[in-house]
N, CA, C and O atoms as CSV, one atom per row, in Angstrom:
chain,resi,resn,atom,element,x,y,z
A,1,MET,N,N,105.416,49.374,91.018
A,1,MET,CA,C,106.191,50.556,91.351
A,1,MET,C,C,106.239,51.540,90.178
A,1,MET,O,O,106.133,52.750,90.377
A,2,VAL,N,N,106.400,51.021,88.957
A,2,VAL,CA,C,106.454,51.875,87.785
A,2,VAL,C,C,105.123,52.598,87.593
A,2,VAL,O,O,105.104,53.777,87.241
A,3,GLY,N,N,104.020,51.903,87.820
A,3,GLY,CA,C,102.699,52.512,87.705
A,3,GLY,C,C,102.521,53.654,88.685
A,3,GLY,O,O,101.919,54.675,88.353
A,4,LEU,N,N,103.046,53.486,89.898
A,4,LEU,CA,C,102.962,54.528,90.914
A,4,LEU,C,C,103.765,55.751,90.501
A,4,LEU,O,O,103.326,56.882,90.713
A,5,MET,N,N,104.937,55.538,89.914
A,5,MET,CA,C,105.766,56.654,89.446
A,5,MET,C,C,105.052,57.418,88.335
A,5,MET,O,O,105.090,58.648,88.304
A,6,LYS,N,N,104.404,56.699,87.427
A,6,LYS,CA,C,103.665,57.350,86.345
A,6,LYS,C,C,102.505,58.162,86.903
A,6,LYS,O,O,102.245,59.274,86.445
A,7,ASP,N,N,101.807,57.607,87.892
A,7,ASP,CA,C,100.702,58.329,88.516
A,7,ASP,C,C,101.195,59.610,89.177
A,7,ASP,O,O,100.555,60.655,89.059
A,8,ASN,N,N,102.327,59.537,89.872
A,8,ASN,CA,C,102.883,60.724,90.530
A,8,ASN,C,C,103.290,61.783,89.517
A,8,ASN,O,O,103.055,62.971,89.737
A,9,ARG,N,N,103.897,61.368,88.411
A,9,ARG,CA,C,104.274,62.327,87.361
A,9,ARG,C,C,103.049,62.982,86.750
A,9,ARG,O,O,103.042,64.184,86.484
A,10,LYS,N,N,102.019,62.188,86.530
A,10,LYS,CA,C,100.782,62.724,85.957
A,10,LYS,C,C,100.163,63.754,86.897
A,10,LYS,O,O,99.735,64.818,86.449
A,11,LYS,N,N,100.110,63.455,88.186
A,11,LYS,CA,C,99.574,64.394,89.169
A,11,LYS,C,C,100.409,65.667,89.213
A,11,LYS,O,O,99.863,66.767,89.293
A,12,GLU,N,N,101.737,65.520,89.161
A,12,GLU,CA,C,102.622,66.687,89.180
A,12,GLU,C,C,102.393,67.551,87.945
A,12,GLU,O,O,102.356,68.777,88.050
A,13,GLN,N,N,102.239,66.932,86.781
A,13,GLN,CA,C,101.969,67.686,85.564
A,13,GLN,C,C,100.640,68.415,85.669
A,13,GLN,O,O,100.529,69.574,85.268
A,14,GLU,N,N,99.631,67.739,86.207
A,14,GLU,CA,C,98.324,68.366,86.350
A,14,GLU,C,C,98.402,69.595,87.257
A,14,GLU,O,O,97.818,70.633,86.949
A,15,VAL,N,N,99.111,69.479,88.356
A,15,VAL,CA,C,99.262,70.603,89.285
A,15,VAL,C,C,99.954,71.766,88.588
A,15,VAL,O,O,99.606,72.922,88.829
A,16,ASN,N,N,100.906,71.487,87.748
A,16,ASN,CA,C,101.659,72.550,87.076
A,16,ASN,C,C,100.848,73.307,86.037
A,16,ASN,O,O,101.141,74.472,85.768
A,17,PHE,N,N,99.845,72.685,85.451
A,17,PHE,CA,C,99.131,73.294,84.338
A,17,PHE,C,C,97.674,73.649,84.626
A,17,PHE,O,O,97.051,74.366,83.843
A,18,VAL,N,N,97.132,73.168,85.719
A,18,VAL,CA,C,95.734,73.441,86.046
A,18,VAL,C,C,95.643,74.763,86.790
A,18,VAL,O,O,96.385,74.997,87.744
A,19,GLY,N,N,94.737,75.626,86.355
A,19,GLY,CA,C,94.545,76.901,87.017
A,19,GLY,C,C,93.909,76.726,88.391
A,19,GLY,O,O,92.989,75.928,88.570
A,20,THR,N,N,94.416,77.484,89.353
A,20,THR,CA,C,93.885,77.417,90.710
A,20,THR,C,C,93.615,78.828,91.227
A,20,THR,O,O,94.202,79.793,90.740
A,21,PRO,N,N,92.734,78.945,92.205
A,21,PRO,CA,C,92.512,80.248,92.822
A,21,PRO,C,C,93.765,80.717,93.561
A,21,PRO,O,O,94.632,79.913,93.903
A,22,LEU,N,N,93.846,81.987,93.795
A,22,LEU,CA,C,95.006,82.599,94.443
A,22,LEU,C,C,95.371,81.899,95.756
A,22,LEU,O,O,96.548,81.623,95.988
A,23,GLU,N,N,94.407,81.609,96.609
A,23,GLU,CA,C,94.680,81.006,97.914
A,23,GLU,C,C,95.336,79.628,97.783
A,23,GLU,O,O,96.249,79.295,98.539
A,24,VAL,N,N,94.871,78.842,96.830
A,24,VAL,CA,C,95.437,77.505,96.605
A,24,VAL,C,C,96.852,77.640,96.055
A,24,VAL,O,O,97.753,76.910,96.470
A,25,PHE,N,N,97.049,78.562,95.131
A,25,PHE,CA,C,98.373,78.792,94.562
A,25,PHE,C,C,99.362,79.203,95.650
A,25,PHE,O,O,100.485,78.699,95.682
A,26,ILE,N,N,98.965,80.104,96.535
A,26,ILE,CA,C,99.850,80.559,97.621
A,26,ILE,C,C,100.298,79.378,98.473
A,26,ILE,O,O,101.484,79.238,98.769
A,27,GLN,N,N,99.365,78.538,98.863
A,27,GLN,CA,C,99.707,77.383,99.704
A,27,GLN,C,C,100.686,76.460,99.003
A,27,GLN,O,O,101.693,76.057,99.584
A,28,TYR,N,N,100.390,76.123,97.752
A,28,TYR,CA,C,101.261,75.216,97.008
A,28,TYR,C,C,102.634,75.843,96.769
A,28,TYR,O,O,103.661,75.194,96.965
A,29,TYR,N,N,102.646,77.090,96.351
A,29,TYR,CA,C,103.899,77.797,96.059
A,29,TYR,C,C,104.792,77.842,97.301
A,29,TYR,O,O,105.962,77.464,97.239
A,30,ASN,N,N,104.245,78.301,98.420
A,30,ASN,CA,C,105.044,78.438,99.641
A,30,ASN,C,C,105.535,77.102,100.166
A,30,ASN,O,O,106.607,77.024,100.766
A,31,LYS,N,N,104.768,76.061,99.947
A,31,LYS,CA,C,105.153,74.728,100.407
A,31,LYS,C,C,106.290,74.146,99.559
A,31,LYS,O,O,107.072,73.333,100.052
A,32,ASN,N,N,106.385,74.551,98.303
A,32,ASN,CA,C,107.295,73.891,97.369
A,32,ASN,C,C,108.455,74.747,96.872
A,32,ASN,O,O,109.066,74.418,95.856
A,33,ILE,N,N,108.769,75.836,97.565
A,33,ILE,CA,C,109.957,76.603,97.194
A,33,ILE,C,C,110.983,76.487,98.316
A,33,ILE,O,O,110.623,76.200,99.457
A,34,PRO,N,N,112.244,76.705,98.004
A,34,PRO,CA,C,113.270,76.646,99.047
A,34,PRO,C,C,113.010,77.675,100.147
A,34,PRO,O,O,112.427,78.730,99.901
A,35,ALA,N,N,113.439,77.360,101.329
A,35,ALA,CA,C,113.219,78.225,102.493
A,35,ALA,C,C,113.835,79.610,102.313
A,35,ALA,O,O,113.363,80.571,102.922
A,36,SER,N,N,114.865,79.732,101.501
A,36,SER,CA,C,115.536,81.019,101.320
A,36,SER,C,C,114.779,81.979,100.396
A,36,SER,O,O,115.127,83.156,100.316
A,37,PHE,N,N,113.762,81.497,99.709
A,37,PHE,CA,C,113.000,82.341,98.787
A,37,PHE,C,C,111.907,83.091,99.549
A,37,PHE,O,O,111.395,82.602,100.556
A,38,PRO,N,N,111.554,84.289,99.058
A,38,PRO,CA,C,110.468,85.024,99.702
A,38,PRO,C,C,109.147,84.271,99.586
A,38,PRO,O,O,108.859,83.652,98.562
A,39,ARG,N,N,108.363,84.332,100.633
A,39,ARG,CA,C,107.052,83.684,100.662
A,39,ARG,C,C,106.036,84.534,99.912
A,39,ARG,O,O,106.132,85.761,99.886
A,40,ALA,N,N,105.083,83.877,99.315
A,40,ALA,CA,C,103.988,84.564,98.637
A,40,ALA,C,C,102.929,84.940,99.670
A,40,ALA,O,O,102.660,84.180,100.601
A,41,THR,N,N,102.341,86.103,99.500
A,41,THR,CA,C,101.233,86.552,100.339
A,41,THR,C,C,100.096,86.990,99.421
A,41,THR,O,O,100.302,87.238,98.233
A,42,THR,N,N,98.917,87.079,99.976
A,42,THR,CA,C,97.776,87.540,99.185
A,42,THR,C,C,98.048,88.935,98.642
A,42,THR,O,O,97.810,89.200,97.464
A,43,ARG,N,N,98.536,89.815,99.480
A,43,ARG,CA,C,98.805,91.196,99.055
A,43,ARG,C,C,99.820,91.236,97.907
A,43,ARG,O,O,99.612,91.935,96.915
A,44,ALA,N,N,100.906,90.493,98.045
A,44,ALA,CA,C,101.944,90.488,97.007
A,44,ALA,C,C,101.392,89.918,95.696
A,44,ALA,O,O,101.654,90.468,94.626
A,45,LEU,N,N,100.643,88.838,95.768
A,45,LEU,CA,C,100.116,88.239,94.547
A,45,LEU,C,C,99.074,89.118,93.876
A,45,LEU,O,O,98.993,89.151,92.648
A,46,GLU,N,N,98.289,89.817,94.649
A,46,GLU,CA,C,97.334,90.757,94.058
A,46,GLU,C,C,98.071,91.887,93.334
A,46,GLU,O,O,97.643,92.324,92.265
A,47,GLN,N,N,99.169,92.356,93.912
A,47,GLN,CA,C,99.959,93.398,93.254
A,47,GLN,C,C,100.651,92.862,92.006
A,47,GLN,O,O,100.738,93.557,90.994
A,48,PHE,N,N,101.144,91.626,92.075
A,48,PHE,CA,C,101.752,90.986,90.906
A,48,PHE,C,C,100.726,90.872,89.788
A,48,PHE,O,O,101.021,91.168,88.630
A,49,GLN,N,N,99.534,90.445,90.138
A,49,GLN,CA,C,98.468,90.275,89.151
A,49,GLN,C,C,98.112,91.616,88.510
A,49,GLN,O,O,97.884,91.681,87.302
A,50,ALA,N,N,98.064,92.677,89.301
A,50,ALA,CA,C,97.764,94.005,88.770
A,50,ALA,C,C,98.897,94.505,87.875
A,50,ALA,O,O,98.649,95.215,86.900
A,51,SER,N,N,100.119,94.144,88.196
A,51,SER,CA,C,101.289,94.574,87.422
A,51,SER,C,C,101.487,93.780,86.142
A,51,SER,O,O,102.149,94.252,85.218
A,52,HIS,N,N,100.927,92.589,86.075
A,52,HIS,CA,C,101.121,91.678,84.935
A,52,HIS,C,C,99.789,91.152,84.402
A,52,HIS,O,O,99.592,89.937,84.362
A,53,PRO,N,N,98.884,92.013,83.997
A,53,PRO,CA,C,97.553,91.543,83.575
A,53,PRO,C,C,97.570,90.618,82.359
A,53,PRO,O,O,96.661,89.803,82.202
A,54,VAL,N,N,98.574,90.726,81.500
A,54,VAL,CA,C,98.613,89.862,80.313
A,54,VAL,C,C,98.873,88.397,80.663
A,54,VAL,O,O,98.657,87.518,79.828
A,55,LEU,N,N,99.334,88.124,81.884
A,55,LEU,CA,C,99.586,86.748,82.303
A,55,LEU,C,C,98.330,86.043,82.801
A,55,LEU,O,O,98.371,84.859,83.137
A,56,PHE,N,N,97.217,86.765,82.850
A,56,PHE,CA,C,95.990,86.206,83.412
A,56,PHE,C,C,94.841,86.370,82.425
A,56,PHE,O,O,94.707,87.395,81.757
A,57,ASP,N,N,94.018,85.327,82.356
A,57,ASP,CA,C,92.810,85.447,81.546
A,57,ASP,C,C,91.686,85.977,82.434
A,57,ASP,O,O,91.932,86.384,83.570
A,58,GLU,N,N,90.488,85.973,81.935
A,58,GLU,CA,C,89.355,86.523,82.682
A,58,GLU,C,C,89.094,85.799,83.999
A,58,GLU,O,O,88.526,86.381,84.924
A,59,SER,N,N,89.500,84.550,84.091
A,59,SER,CA,C,89.250,83.776,85.311
A,59,SER,C,C,90.170,84.182,86.455
A,59,SER,O,O,89.866,83.928,87.620
A,60,LYS,N,N,91.290,84.808,86.126
A,60,LYS,CA,C,92.286,85.232,87.127
A,60,LYS,C,C,92.905,84.053,87.880
A,60,LYS,O,O,93.402,84.223,88.993
A,61,LEU,N,N,92.877,82.852,87.275
A,61,LEU,CA,C,93.456,81.679,87.918
A,61,LEU,C,C,94.968,81.667,87.743
A,61,LEU,O,O,95.506,82.236,86.794
A,62,TRP,N,N,95.634,81.012,88.670
A,62,TRP,CA,C,97.084,80.905,88.693
A,62,TRP,C,C,97.506,79.489,88.321
A,62,TRP,O,O,96.846,78.521,88.699
A,63,THR,N,N,98.616,79.367,87.572
A,63,THR,CA,C,99.199,78.052,87.311
A,63,THR,C,C,100.683,78.102,87.646
A,63,THR,O,O,101.353,79.116,87.450
A,64,ILE,N,N,101.166,77.004,88.144
A,64,ILE,CA,C,102.586,76.913,88.482
A,64,ILE,C,C,103.421,77.134,87.227
A,64,ILE,O,O,104.385,77.899,87.255
A,65,ASP,N,N,103.067,76.480,86.139
A,65,ASP,CA,C,103.840,76.571,84.906
A,65,ASP,C,C,103.929,78.007,84.380
A,65,ASP,O,O,104.998,78.447,83.956
A,66,LYS,N,N,102.839,78.715,84.406
A,66,LYS,CA,C,102.789,80.045,83.803
A,66,LYS,C,C,103.288,81.159,84.731
A,66,LYS,O,O,103.832,82.153,84.250
A,67,HIS,N,N,103.119,81.016,86.024
A,67,HIS,CA,C,103.350,82.131,86.927
A,67,HIS,C,C,104.524,81.975,87.905
A,67,HIS,O,O,105.066,82.978,88.370
A,68,ARG,N,N,104.918,80.758,88.220
A,68,ARG,CA,C,105.904,80.540,89.290
A,68,ARG,C,C,107.225,81.263,89.054
A,68,ARG,O,O,107.678,82.010,89.920
A,69,ARG,N,N,107.836,81.058,87.921
A,69,ARG,CA,C,109.164,81.638,87.662
A,69,ARG,C,C,109.105,83.165,87.675
A,69,ARG,O,O,109.944,83.812,88.302
A,70,ARG,N,N,108.136,83.731,87.000
A,70,ARG,CA,C,108.008,85.191,86.972
A,70,ARG,C,C,107.740,85.739,88.366
A,70,ARG,O,O,108.285,86.774,88.753
A,71,LEU,N,N,106.899,85.038,89.113
A,71,LEU,CA,C,106.581,85.475,90.463
A,71,LEU,C,C,107.815,85.408,91.355
A,71,LEU,O,O,108.044,86.318,92.151
A,72,MET,N,N,108.606,84.359,91.239
A,72,MET,CA,C,109.815,84.235,92.058
A,72,MET,C,C,110.735,85.429,91.830
A,72,MET,O,O,111.239,86.023,92.784
A,73,ASP,N,N,110.951,85.775,90.575
A,73,ASP,CA,C,111.812,86.923,90.254
A,73,ASP,C,C,111.204,88.221,90.766
A,73,ASP,O,O,111.909,89.066,91.318
A,74,TRP,N,N,109.909,88.377,90.584
A,74,TRP,CA,C,109.220,89.591,90.990
A,74,TRP,C,C,109.197,89.746,92.510
A,74,TRP,O,O,109.355,90.856,93.017
A,75,LEU,N,N,109.001,88.648,93.244
A,75,LEU,CA,C,108.932,88.716,94.702
A,75,LEU,C,C,110.231,89.218,95.320
A,75,LEU,O,O,110.209,89.898,96.346
A,76,ILE,N,N,111.344,88.892,94.711
A,76,ILE,CA,C,112.626,89.380,95.227
A,76,ILE,C,C,112.666,90.904,95.162
A,76,ILE,O,O,113.067,91.554,96.128
A,77,LEU,N,N,112.256,91.473,94.042
A,77,LEU,CA,C,112.216,92.925,93.903
A,77,LEU,C,C,111.138,93.532,94.788
A,77,LEU,O,O,111.353,94.585,95.389
A,78,TYR,N,N,110.005,92.895,94.875
A,78,TYR,CA,C,108.892,93.376,95.700
A,78,TYR,C,C,109.330,93.465,97.158
A,78,TYR,O,O,109.043,94.447,97.841
A,79,ARG,N,N,110.022,92.438,97.624
A,79,ARG,CA,C,110.475,92.407,99.020
A,79,ARG,C,C,111.481,93.513,99.283
A,79,ARG,O,O,111.490,94.101,100.364
A,80,GLU,N,N,112.329,93.802,98.301
A,80,GLU,CA,C,113.351,94.839,98.477
A,80,GLU,C,C,112.737,96.230,98.519
A,80,GLU,O,O,113.278,97.119,99.176
A,81,THR,N,N,111.613,96.440,97.828
A,81,THR,CA,C,111.014,97.767,97.790
A,81,THR,C,C,109.924,97.937,98.846
A,81,THR,O,O,109.449,99.050,99.069
A,82,ALA,N,N,109.525,96.849,99.495
A,82,ALA,CA,C,108.454,96.933,100.507
A,82,ALA,C,C,108.953,97.494,101.809
A,82,ALA,O,O,108.182,97.630,102.759
C-alpha cells in the first residue's frame, strides 16, 4: 500500500511539472478544478498566453505548477470582461 501511495505522489508531481500542449492542459485543468471555477477554453488560454508571454518558453507548453494559479485568477477577470 505504501508503494502505491509513493507511485501516486510521483505521478502527481510529474503531472504538475511536465510541460503539456494546450489541449492536454485544458482537459486536465477543467477536470481538476472545483465546479464553481470558470472552465478553461482554447480561446481563453490563447489570450492568456498572449497576455503573459514571459510565462512561456519557445515550446509554448503549459505546466500545472507554473500556470494554474495565475490562470485561475486571470480566468475570473476574463469571464467578467467577456
